[in-house]
N, C-alpha and C positions, 0 to 999 in steps of 0.2 A: 777268276773274277777279282777285280780290285777290292782291297779292303775298304772299310767304311770311310776312313779318313781320306783315302785317295779319291774316292767317289765324290766326297764333299768338296775337296780341293778342285776337282774338275768342274763341279757346279759353280763354285765361286769364281772361277776363271771366266765362265760364260755369263754369270750374273754378278757383276762387280759391286753392286750395291747391297748384296746380301752379306750377312755376318753369321758366325757360328759360335755357339757356346757349348763346350763339351762339359756336361754335368756328370755327376757320378751315376745317376740313374738313367739318364737319357741324353739326347742331343737336341738342341734347339737351334734352328736356322731361321733367321729373321731379317727383315729389311724390305727393300723395294725390289719387286720382281717385274722385269721388263718383258713385254710380249708383243709379238707382231704376227697375227694369224690371218689366214685367208680362206674364204669359202665362197664359191660361186663368183670368183673374180672380185669379191669385196674384201678389202684388208681392214682389219680393226687392230689398232695398236695402242699401247699405253703403259701405265705403271700401276701395280697394285701393292699395297702394304700387306705382307703376308708373314705368317709364322708357321714353321713346320716342327712338330715334335715327333721324334722317332727314337726307337730303341736301338741299342747297339747290335741287336740280333737281326736287323733288317737284312734280307727281305722276308724273314719268317713272320714278322709282325707288320701291320699296316700303319704307316705314318698318319698322324693327325695334321690336318692343314686348316689354317685360319686365314680368312681374308677380311681386312679391316675397313676397306673403303668401297665396298659394293654399293652401287647407287640405287638398288631396289631390293625389296624384301623377296627372298626366295624361300620356297618350301623346303629346300634341301639343306637345312642347317640343323645340327643336333643341339640338344639343350645346353651343351658346354660351349656352343658357338663355333665348333669345328664344322667344316662343310662335308657333306656326303658326296664324294666325287663319283661314286658308282656303287653298285651293290657289293656287299662283302664277297659274295660268290664270284662276281666278275673280277674283282681285284685279286682274289686269291688265285684264280686261274692264270692271271697275268704274271703274278709273282713266282709261279712255279718255275719259270725260265730264268729267275734271278736277275732281273733287269737292274741297271744302275739307278741311282736316285734321279739323275737327270732324265733318264728314259721314263721312269715312273711319272715324273712331273709333266713331261711332254705328252704322255699317254692320257693322263687323267686331269691334271690341273689346267693345262692349256685349253682343252675343249670346254671345261667348266667356265673359265673366264670368258672365252669367246661366246659361249651360249648366253651367259648373263648379259654381256654387252650387246649382243645381237637382239636379244629380247627387249632390252631397254630401248634400242633404236627402232626396231621394226614391230614389236609386239607379239612376235612368234619365236619359237625356238628353231634354230637352223638344222638340227639333226633329228627332228621329230620330238615327240613328247616322252619317250620311254625313260630318259635319264633325268626327267624333271617331274617330281611328284611321286608320292609313295605308291600310288597305283602303278606308276611306271616302274618302280623298283620291283614290284611283284611280277610284272611282265617279263623281267629278265629270267626269273626262275621258271615261269610257265613256258617261255619260248626257248631258252637255252638249256634248261635242265629237264624240260619235258614234263613238268608237273602241273597238275590241276591246283586250284587254290586249296582244295581240301587236302591234297597230298602235301602241299607246302606247309599247311598247318600241322599235319602229322610230323613232318620233319622238324619243325620248330619245337614241338613238345618233346620229341625224342632227344633233341639236343638239350633242351631246358632241364629235363629230368635225368640227364646222363644215362640214357638207356641204349646207347650204341652197343650192339652185339653183332659182329660181322657175320655170324652164322645164321642169323634170323632172316626171314624173307624181307625183301626191300619194301618200304612203305609205298612205293609207286605201283605195286601190284604187277611187276614185270615177270614174276616167277623166279627171279634170280635171288641169290643171297645178297644181303646188304653190301658185303665187302666186294662183290663182283658187279655192283650196280652203282647206286648213288653214294655208297660208302666212300668212293674215291673222292667225292666232292666234300663230304662233311667230316671225314676223318681228321683233316688238318684243323678243322674248327674245334672239334671236341678234344683234341690233344693239346690245344693252346688256350689257356684261360683268357688271355687278352682278346684273341680272335673270337672266342665263344661269347664274351661279354659284348663285343661290338656287334656280332651277329644278332644277339638277342635284343639289343637296343634297336637295331634296324627292324627286327620283326615286330616289335611293339608298335613302332610307328606305322608299319605297313598294315597290321591287323586292326589297329585302332582307327584307321582312316575311314572305315565305313560305318563307324559309330557302334559297332557291335562289341560285346564283351566275349572274350575267349577264356575259359577257365579249365 
């Protein structure tokens, strides 16, 4: 795999109006991001002002992405104004294969921009509702990880309280030990403080959406 600077140089060759600032603690990529995307024979293209903050340990950590000229309010924006490109779980599964930064943006940022533009133009989302809205975020874990909402909540509190024990029964009631079941999904989260924090922020948004308190 190319090192991080080579990956960024490749990105800047494709996106000539982006710039990079190598800081001591992280990397900041910023500027105008050009896109041209197609769905159902409809092409949407344009330019977005973006900023990407990422660690030198990418792809172990998830980059933060900001878009500054979105033309409508979207639910998928964190309190720090970074955008929620997909669930933490979905991104982590993608990062296992160690994609380049360009591949990461093509996989998550481009569909996000396209969906936002499409919704502005047509009033609906082109790829369905799952990736837009916090109930949609929950559906990733119920559909792809095979969890009920109650099991998802158990997983959240297991991570929150640092109770991961691989030899214990999995919270999904499969009968398997955690390490041989959903442990393969959550172990990268519990081992990395940044990922753990991002996951817990996401879970707060998901679980508070229905107006209930979880303690």
